[in-house]
C-alpha positions in Angstrom: -6.0 15.6 29.5 -5.2 12.1 30.8 -8.3 10.7 29.2 -7.3 12.4 25.8 -3.8 10.9 26.0 -5.0 7.4 26.8 -7.6 7.6 24.0 -5.0 8.6 21.4 -2.4 6.1 22.8 -5.0 3.3 22.4 -5.7 4.4 18.8 -2.0 4.4 18.1 -1.5 1.0 19.7 -4.2 -0.6 17.5 -2.8 0.9 14.3 0.8 0.1 15.2 0.2 -3.6 16.1 -2.0 -4.0 13.0 0.7 -2.6 10.7 3.4 -4.6 12.5 1.7 -7.9 11.6 1.2 -6.8 8.0 4.9 -5.7 7.7 6.1 -9.0 9.3 4.1 -11.0 6.7 5.5 -8.9 3.9 9.1 -9.4 5.2 8.5 -13.1 5.5 7.3 -13.3 1.9 10.3 -11.2 0.8 12.7 -13.5 2.7 11.1 -16.6 1.1 11.9 -14.9 -2.3 8.2 -14.6 -3.3 8.8 -11.1 -4.8 12.2 -12.1 -6.3 10.5 -15.0 -8.1 7.8 -12.7 -9.5 10.5 -10.2 -10.6 12.6 -12.9 -12.4 9.4 -14.3 -14.1 8.6 -10.8 -15.5 12.2 -10.3 -16.7 12.3 -13.7 -18.4 9.2 -13.1 -20.5 11.0 -10.5 -22.6 8.2 -7.9 -22.7 8.6 -4.6 -24.6 8.8 -1.3 -22.7 5.1 -0.4 -23.4 4.0 -3.8 -22.2 6.1 -3.6 -19.1 4.7 -0.1 -18.4 1.1 -1.4 -18.4 2.0 -4.7 -16.7 3.9 -3.1 -13.8 1.2 -0.5 -13.4 -1.6 -3.1 -13.3 0.3 -5.3 -10.9 0.9 -2.3 -8.6 -2.9 -1.6 -8.8 -3.9 -5.2 -8.0 -1.1 -6.1 -5.4 -1.4 -3.0 -3.3 -5.0 -3.8 -2.0 -3.4 -6.9 -0.3 0.2 -5.8 0.4 0.4 -2.1 1.2 1.1 0.5 -1.5 4.7 1.2 -0.3 5.9 -2.5 -0.6 4.1 -2.9 -3.9 5.7 0.2 -5.4 9.2 -0.9 -4.3 8.7 -4.3 -5.8 7.5 -3.0 -9.1 10.3 -0.4 -9.2 12.8 -3.2 -8.7 11.4 -4.9 -11.8 11.5 -1.6 -13.9 15.1 -1.0 -12.8 16.2 -4.6 -13.5 14.6 -4.5 -17.0 15.0 -1.0 -18.3 17.5 0.6 -15.9 19.6 2.2 -18.7 16.5 3.8 -20.4 16.0 6.9 -18.3 12.7 8.0 -19.9 11.1 4.6 -19.5 12.2 4.4 -15.8 10.8 7.9 -15.0 7.4 7.2 -16.7 7.1 3.7 -15.3 7.8 4.9 -11.8 5.2 7.7 -12.1 2.7 5.0 -13.3 3.6 2.7 -10.4 3.1 5.4 -7.8 -0.3 6.3 -9.3 -1.3 2.6 -9.7 -0.2 1.7 -6.1 -2.0 4.6 -4.5 -5.2 4.1 -6.6 -5.2 0.3 -5.8 -4.7 1.1 -2.1 -7.8 3.4 -2.0 -10.4 0.7 -2.6 -9.2 -1.8 0.1 -9.0 -1.4 3.9 -5.5 -3.0 3.7 -4.2 -1.0 0.8 -3.3 2.2 2.5 -2.9 3.4 6.1 -5.7 6.0 5.5 -8.2 3.4 4.5 -7.2 1.2 7.4 -7.8 4.1 9.8 -11.3 4.7 8.3 -12.1 1.0 8.6 -10.8 0.8 12.2 -12.9 3.8 13.2 -16.0 2.1 11.8 -16.9 4.9 9.3 -17.1 2.4 6.4 -17.5 -1.4 6.7 -15.1 -3.8 5.1 -17.1 -4.5 1.9 -18.1 -0.8 1.6 -14.6 0.1 0.3 -15.0 -2.0 -2.8 -17.5 0.4 -4.4 -14.4 2.6 -4.9 -12.9 0.1 -7.3 -14.2 1.7 -10.5 -13.2 5.3 -9.5 -9.8 4.1 -8.4 -9.3 2.3 -11.8 -10.3 5.5 -13.6 -7.7 7.4 -11.5 -5.0 5.0 -12.7 -6.0 4.4 -16.3 -6.6 8.0 -17.4 -3.0 9.2 -16.8 -1.5 5.8 -17.9 -3.3 6.0 -21.2 -1.8 9.5 -21.9 1.7 8.6 -20.7 1.6 5.4 -22.9 2.4 7.5 -26.0 5.6 8.9 -24.4 7.0 5.5 -23.7 9.7 4.4 -26.2 8.4 1.6 -28.4 11.4 -0.7 -27.9 12.2 -4.0 -26.3 14.8 -4.5 -23.5 17.1 -7.6 -23.5 15.5 -10.5 -21.7 17.3 -12.4 -18.9 17.3 -16.1 -18.4 17.9 -16.0 -14.7 15.2 -18.0 -12.8 14.8 -17.5 -9.0 12.7 -20.2 -7.2 10.7 -19.5 -4.1 12.0 -20.9 -0.9 10.4 -23.7 1.0 7.1 -22.6 2.7 6.6 -19.5 0.5 3.2 -20.6 -0.8 2.0 -21.6 2.6 3.0 -18.2 4.0 1.0 -16.4 1.2 -2.0 -18.6 2.2 -1.6 -17.8 5.9 -1.4 -14.1 5.0 -4.8 -14.3 3.2 -6.2 -16.4 6.1 -5.0 -13.6 8.5 -6.9 -11.0 6.6 -10.0 -13.2 6.6 -9.5 -13.7 10.4 -9.3 -9.9 11.0 -12.4 -9.3 8.9 -14.4 -12.1 10.5 -13.5 -11.1 14.1 -14.6 -7.5 13.3 -17.8 -8.4 11.5 -19.1 -11.4 13.5 -17.6 -10.9 17.0 -17.4 -7.1 17.1 -13.7 -7.3 18.0 -11.1 -4.7 16.8 -9.4 -5.9 13.5 -6.1 -5.8 15.3 -7.0 -8.9 17.4 -7.5 -10.9 14.2 -4.2 -9.7 12.8 -2.4 -10.7 16.0 -4.0 -14.2 15.8 -2.5 -14.3 12.3 0.9 -13.6 13.7 0.3 -16.7 15.8 -0.3 -18.6 12.5 3.1 -17.4 11.2 4.8 -18.3 14.4 3.4 -21.9 14.1 4.5 -22.0 10.5 8.0 -20.8 11.5 8.2 -23.5 14.2 7.2 -26.2 11.6 9.8 -25.0 9.1 12.5 -25.0 11.8 11.6 -28.5 13.0 11.6 -30.0 9.5 14.7 -28.1 8.3 17.3 -30.9 8.8 15.0 -33.4 7.0 14.5 -31.1 4.1 18.2 -30.4 3.8 18.9 -34.1 3.6 16.3 -34.5 0.9 17.5 -31.5 -1.0 21.1 -32.9 -1.0 19.8 -36.1 -2.5 17.4 -34.5 -4.9 18.4 -34.2 -8.5 16.1 -31.3 -9.1 17.6 -29.1 -6.5 16.8 -25.9 -8.3 13.0 -26.7 -8.3 13.0 -26.8 -4.5 14.6 -23.4 -3.9 17.1 -22.9 -1.1 16.4 -24.6 2.2 17.0 -21.9 4.8 16.0 -21.6 8.4 13.0 -19.4 9.1 12.8 -17.0 12.1 9.7 -15.0 12.7 11.3 -12.6 15.2 13.8 -11.6 12.6 10.9 -10.5 10.4 9.4 -8.5 13.3 12.7 -6.8 13.9 12.9 -5.8 10.1 9.5 -4.0 10.2 9.6 -0.4 9.2 10.0 1.0 12.7 10.7 4.5 11.5 7.2 4.5 9.9 5.6 3.0 13.0 7.2 5.6 15.3 6.3 8.4 12.9 2.6 7.5 13.5 3.1 7.9 17.2 4.1 11.6 16.5 1.2 12.1 14.1 -1.5 10.6 16.4 -0.3 12.5 19.5 0.1 15.8 17.6 -3.3 15.6 15.9 -4.8 14.4 19.2 -3.3 17.5 20.9 -4.7 19.9 18.3 -8.1 18.2 18.8 -7.9 18.5 22.6 -7.1 22.2 22.3 -10.1 22.8 20.0 -8.2 23.7 16.8 -9.7 20.7 14.9 -13.3 21.8 15.7 -12.5 25.2 14.3 -11.0 23.7 11.1 -14.0 21.3 10.9 -16.4 24.2 11.2 -14.6 26.2 8.4 -14.3 23.2 6.0 -17.4 21.1 6.6 -19.9 23.8 7.6 -18.9 26.8 5.5 -17.4 25.1 2.4 -19.6 22.0 2.4 -18.6 18.3 2.7 -17.8 17.7 -1.1 -15.6 20.8 -1.5 -13.8 20.0 1.9 -13.2 16.3 0.9 -11.8 17.3 -2.5 -9.5 19.8 -0.7 -8.3 17.1 1.6 -7.0 15.2 -1.5 -5.1 18.2 -2.7 -3.7 18.9 0.8 -2.5 15.3 1.1 -0.3 15.8 -2.0 1.6 18.5 -0.1 1.4 17.2 3.5 1.5 13.4 4.0 -2.0 11.9 3.7 -1.8 10.1 7.1 -1.9 13.3 9.4 -4.6 14.8 7.0 -6.8 11.8 7.3 -6.3 11.4 11.0 -7.3 15.0 11.4 -10.5 14.5 9.5 -11.3 11.4 11.6 -10.6 13.3 14.7 -13.0 16.2 13.6 -15.7 13.6 13.1 -17.8 15.7 10.7 -21.4 14.8 10.2 -21.6 13.2 6.7 -23.0 10.2 4.9 -21.1 7.1 3.8 -20.8 8.4 0.2 -18.8 11.4 1.6 -16.6 9.2 3.8 -15.9 7.2 0.7 -15.1 10.4 -1.2 -12.6 11.5 1.4 -11.1 8.0 1.5 -10.7 8.1 -2.3 -9.2 11.7 -2.4 -6.8 11.2 0.5 -5.7 7.9 -1.0 -5.1 9.1 -4.6 -4.4 12.8 -4.0 -0.9 11.8 -2.8 -0.1 10.9 -6.4 -0.3 14.5 -7.6 3.3 15.1 -6.3 6.1 12.7 -5.8 6.4 13.8 -2.2 2.7 13.3 -1.6 2.8 9.6 -0.7 5.2 7.1 0.9 5.4 5.2 -2.4 6.6 8.3 -4.3 9.2 9.2 -1.7 10.5 5.7 -1.5 10.8 5.4 -5.3 12.8 8.7 -5.5 15.3 7.0 -3.3 15.2 3.7 -5.1 15.5 5.1 -8.7 17.7 8.1 -7.6 18.5 10.5 -10.4 16.1 8.8 -12.9 12.7 9.4 -11.1 12.8 12.8 -9.5 10.4 15.4 -8.0 10.5 17.4 -11.3 10.1 14.4 -13.6 6.9 13.7 -11.7 5.9 17.3 -11.6 6.0 17.4 -15.4 3.1 14.9 -15.5 1.1 16.4 -12.6 -1.5 18.0 -14.9 -2.2 14.5 -16.4 -2.4 12.9 -13.0 -4.7 15.7 -11.9 -7.0 14.9 -14.8 -7.2 11.3 -13.5 -7.9 12.7 -10.0 -10.8 14.8 -11.3 -12.2 12.0 -13.4 -12.1 9.5 -10.4 -14.1 12.0 -8.3 -16.6 12.6 -11.1 -17.1 8.8 -11.6 -17.5 8.3 -7.8 -20.2 11.0 -7.6 -21.9 9.5 -10.7 -22.1 5.9 -9.4 -22.0 6.2 -5.6 -24.0 9.4 -4.7 
């Protein structure tokens, strides 16, 4: 029992520290107004509702592989609410599209979703192996979006002229985040170290950057007071890394502790091997992996994926990729199936609801089936 607890605790520690660094970087970028600047740029352009529907969807799809799908969904939802907040139909459909796009985008990258991160950390699929899921993930997003497109009102919201500049050091922090990801991948591939070591090294980069921004603050403030083009510089504000660590989603991180220990306990008592025998021996790997996706729409995909990894069924890489895809995108079937959906129900309260999502579940299910078919066509 002691060995089992230590084993699960180590798994949790790796996952928690990895996510803590990622969340700290996202918080740092948020504080440096990176996302606010992107939002104001989108609003200024004066796009129509249909253009915004596709733009926010595609941005969710392409940002979530780097930032996580939850942060991406919240950012895009803020854009939708800022631009078309009074048009209830547009907000509901755009939020559904963002949830589907963010979850689909997260499925083809080790950083996009916690489930893909767990698969990578376990060594079931290597870093570059995930990218063969790009086309199935794209199909999963485009199929429902193309059908929902016709329900979007063909109108144009009022454009805003408010411009929000990024704060000092914002671009360098984005570059350091990309460097951190590269460090984690390199440490894992070339040195055989756990990816979390590379991420914690990246936290050191951010700390050095924070130290530099703090030391040069008074000089920059003097310059900004003298500068005529003050608005181009953005606000000169002190930067504190530990403040960003404190603002990480601790409820999510502690939720994982419960998930890992509960699933670990079920594995220790032998229940997971019974479930594995039923699903992967009697049903077959393909049927079992498709069922995992449907199950992750009802139960959160993290415990479901952790249970599959703990079962360690004997299957090839194409089946591990299938379960990665289904667990990632299956959560889009219901609004409660993914962290992105739950968060958006809170953010767009009353406009994006469980039932407004449920109305479009058959269309999302069509995308789910299409993505599995495409994956089996090109990767099996």
